DRENSE-294756 format. One record per residue (C-alpha): residue in one letter; x, z, y; residue number from 1. Coordinates in steps of 0.05 Angstrom, whole numbers, padded with zeros to 5 digits. Last residue first. Example, Ala and Ser with C-alpha at 12.3 -4.5 7.8 and 13.67 -1.06 7.14 Angstrom:
<kolbas>
   r       xx       zz       yy     k
   s    00273    00143   -00021     2
   a    00246    00156   -00090     1
</kolbas>
This chain:
<kolbas>
   r       xx       zz       yy     k
   g    00776    02812    01376   227
   c    00794    02884    01380   226
   s    00866    02908    01385   225
   a    00871    02982    01371   224
   v    00908    03031    01415   223
   p    00970    03051    01378   222
   g    00975    03105    01325   221
   g    00934    03168    01320   220
   p    00979    03219    01353   219
   a    00997    03213    01427   218
   t    01058    03177    01454   217
   y    01115    03213    01489   216
   t    01178    03180    01517   215
   t    01161    03199    01589   214
   p    01153    03271    01567   213
   d    01228    03280    01557   212
   f    01239    03345    01519   211
   g    01304    03379    01538   210
   n    01284    03452    01533   209
   y    01211    03472    01539   208
   v    01182    03423    01488   207
   n    01247    03429    01448   206
   p    01214    03444    01381   205
   i    01161    03389    01390   204
   y    01112    03391    01332   203
   i    01053    03345    01347   202
   n    01086    03282    01375   201
   t    01144    03288    01326   200
   d    01098    03294    01267   199
   q    01109    03360    01232   198
   a    01036    03381    01228   197
   n    01017    03313    01201   196
   y    00963    03270    01231   195
   a    00933    03206    01202   194
   g    00903    03240    01141   193
   p    00842    03276    01165   192
   l    00817    03232    01194   191
   s    00837    03163    01169   190
   i    00865    03107    01212   189
   t    00849    03037    01234   188
   p    00895    02985    01262   187
   s    00858    02944    01280   186
   c    00790    02925    01309   185
   e    00747    02867    01285   184
   g    00698    02833    01331   183
   g    00625    02821    01344   182
   t    00583    02807    01406   181
   g    00566    02880    01419   180
   t    00509    02928    01427   179
   i    00533    02999    01415   178
   t    00490    03056    01390   177
   l    00530    03117    01407   176
   q    00538    03188    01381   175
   m    00590    03233    01416   174
   c    00645    03275    01385   173
   g    00686    03328    01420   172
   i    00755    03352    01401   171
   y    00805    03402    01428   170
   f    00870    03401    01389   169
   q    00921    03456    01400   168
   a    00994    03446    01380   167
   g    01022    03510    01349   166
   g    01017    03490    01276   165
   i    01092    03482    01270   164
   t    01122    03518    01330   163
   q    01149    03487    01395   162
   a    01080    03456    01405   161
   a    01054    03518    01441   160
   h    01044    03485    01510   159
   l    01025    03419    01477   158
   a    00950    03418    01488   157
   l    00917    03357    01456   156
   m    00852    03332    01486   155
   e    00811    03290    01438   154
   s    00748    03250    01451   153
   r    00714    03220    01390   152
   l    00661    03166    01396   151
   l    00619    03161    01333   150
   y    00588    03093    01325   149
   d    00522    03059    01310   148
   g    00516    02984    01308   147
   s    00536    02919    01342   146
   k    00605    02895    01326   145
   l    00656    02905    01381   144
   k    00694    02859    01428   143
   s    00697    02885    01500   142
   p    00732    02949    01478   141
   l    00701    03011    01509   140
   k    00727    03028    01578   139
   f    00759    03091    01606   138
   t    00742    03148    01653   137
   y    00764    03221    01656   136
   n    00728    03281    01686   135
   g    00752    03353    01689   134
   g    00737    03360    01763   133
   n    00780    03300    01782   132
   d    00845    03334    01801   131
   e    00841    03375    01737   130
   m    00832    03309    01699   129
   v    00897    03281    01726   128
   e    00932    03345    01707   127
   n    00902    03343    01637   126
   a    00927    03272    01628   125
   w    00999    03293    01641   124
   h    01030    03275    01708   123
   g    01097    03248    01730   122
   d    01075    03176    01739   121
   v    01043    03175    01670   120
   y    01048    03227    01614   119
   d    00997    03208    01561   118
   r    00931    03172    01570   117
   e    00902    03137    01509   116
   d    00842    03093    01496   115
   v    00808    03055    01440   114
   k    00839    03086    01378   113
   f    00809    03065    01312   112
   w    00773    03107    01259   111
   g    00751    03075    01193   110
   a    00778    03120    01138   109
   g    00756    03190    01121   108
   v    00709    03242    01150   107
   g    00666    03213    01206   106
   s    00607    03256    01184   105
   a    00556    03201    01194   104
   k    00482    03219    01191   103
   a    00464    03217    01265   102
   a    00509    03157    01273   101
   d    00463    03117    01229   100
   d    00481    03052    01193    99
   v    00554    03056    01212    98
   p    00597    03013    01257    97
   g    00639    03051    01257    96
   y    00685    03105    01281    95
   l    00712    03100    01352    94
   f    00772    03138    01380    93
   h    00791    03166    01448    92
   t    00855    03199    01470    91
   i    00875    03252    01521    90
   p    00947    03275    01530    89
   g    00981    03342    01541    88
   p    00999    03399    01587    87
   h    00957    03463    01587    86
   s    00925    03476    01655    85
   s    00856    03462    01628    84
   q    00790    03439    01660    83
   d    00728    03441    01617    82
   w    00715    03369    01597    81
   s    00672    03313    01626    80
   v    00676    03244    01595    79
   t    00667    03179    01633    78
   i    00653    03115    01594    77
   q    00655    03045    01624    76
   d    00620    02992    01582    75
   g    00660    02937    01549    74
   a    00616    02935    01487    73
   r    00547    02960    01505    72
   a    00518    03030    01504    71
   p    00457    03066    01478    70
   i    00459    03142    01464    69
   t    00446    03174    01396    68
   e    00411    03240    01405    67
   v    00435    03302    01368    66
   g    00378    03338    01333    65
   s    00413    03355    01269    64
   p    00486    03371    01260    63
   v    00530    03334    01210    62
   k    00574    03383    01171    61
   d    00641    03349    01176    60
   g    00648    03380    01245    59
   n    00653    03449    01216    58
   v    00704    03463    01271    57
   n    00716    03401    01313    56
   c    00694    03329    01302    55
   v    00748    03300    01257    54
   i    00805    03352    01260    53
   d    00758    03403    01229    52
   n    00762    03365    01164    51
   s    00828    03401    01153    50
   m    00897    03368    01151    49
   v    00909    03376    01225    48
   d    00902    03452    01222    47
   t    00906    03474    01295    46
   v    00835    03463    01320    45
   p    00825    03496    01387    44
   n    00776    03550    01408    43
   n    00719    03532    01456    42
   s    00666    03554    01407    41
   p    00616    03526    01356    40
   a    00629    03454    01381    39
   r    00568    03415    01404    38
   r    00559    03346    01375    37
   i    00546    03306    01438    36
   g    00489    03259    01454    35
   i    00461    03308    01505    34
   e    00510    03364    01524    33
   y    00486    03360    01597    32
   g    00445    03297    01607    31
   p    00438    03225    01584    30
   s    00489    03206    01637    29
   a    00490    03142    01678    28
   g    00555    03120    01713    27
   n    00568    03061    01668    26
   v    00557    03105    01608    25
   w    00566    03178    01627    24
   f    00589    03238    01587    23
   q    00577    03313    01585    22
   h    00603    03379    01558    21
   l    00669    03369    01521    20
   n    00699    03436    01507    19
   q    00759    03475    01532    18
   h    00808    03532    01524    17
   a    00849    03543    01587    16
   s    00803    03600    01608    15
   v    00820    03636    01543    14
   a    00895    03634    01558    13
   v    00885    03656    01630    12
   a    00841    03714    01609    11
   l    00890    03736    01557    10
   l    00947    03735    01607     9
   v    00906    03776    01656     8
   v    00888    03827    01603     7
   l    00960    03832    01581     6
   v    00981    03845    01653     5
   s    00929    03899    01660     4
   k    00952    03934    01597     3
   l    01024    03932    01619     2
   m    01006    03963    01686     1
</kolbas>
């Protein structure tokens, strides 16, 4: 009996792991896992000071053969993740403009947050996405410089955040060529560097005892102002 229970628990834990698989620009998708830097597995990143926090495990080693997808400032983006029952937010960051997204590692300064969904109306972002087949939609800023960008989607699972290093980061990076009318976005952050394992939105000792999710804001600073 004990063995069977452990097997079930392990299966549940693994099924809650997740990857980004597809995205759409104004309702049009380039295809399944096209334009996305594929992660080596669906395991989380837990070391926020490693380069893995940028575009997933070994994400600083730029993969070859990933298409860069056209978009325009202000476009609607829909991302599709594996569904997860683990509570937590979803955030999106841009890095750029750069000369060539296919050659950019994203390691270092220049990231800015463009979207964040935390605990709203009694539901974490992952719950909202579960109700929508793993999909989530947001808009790019309307004021962006033209050029290539990395678009980073991050789902943060907080079910083990009561221990330092327990928070689980699931990260997927997309490559975009954005046509824009110009604009500066701030604030910007560095990855790695912006996150610390003991930040109060990453390490939550009372996550199961007294934690008020309505006060929570995701790591990475505020959503940038672009103009």
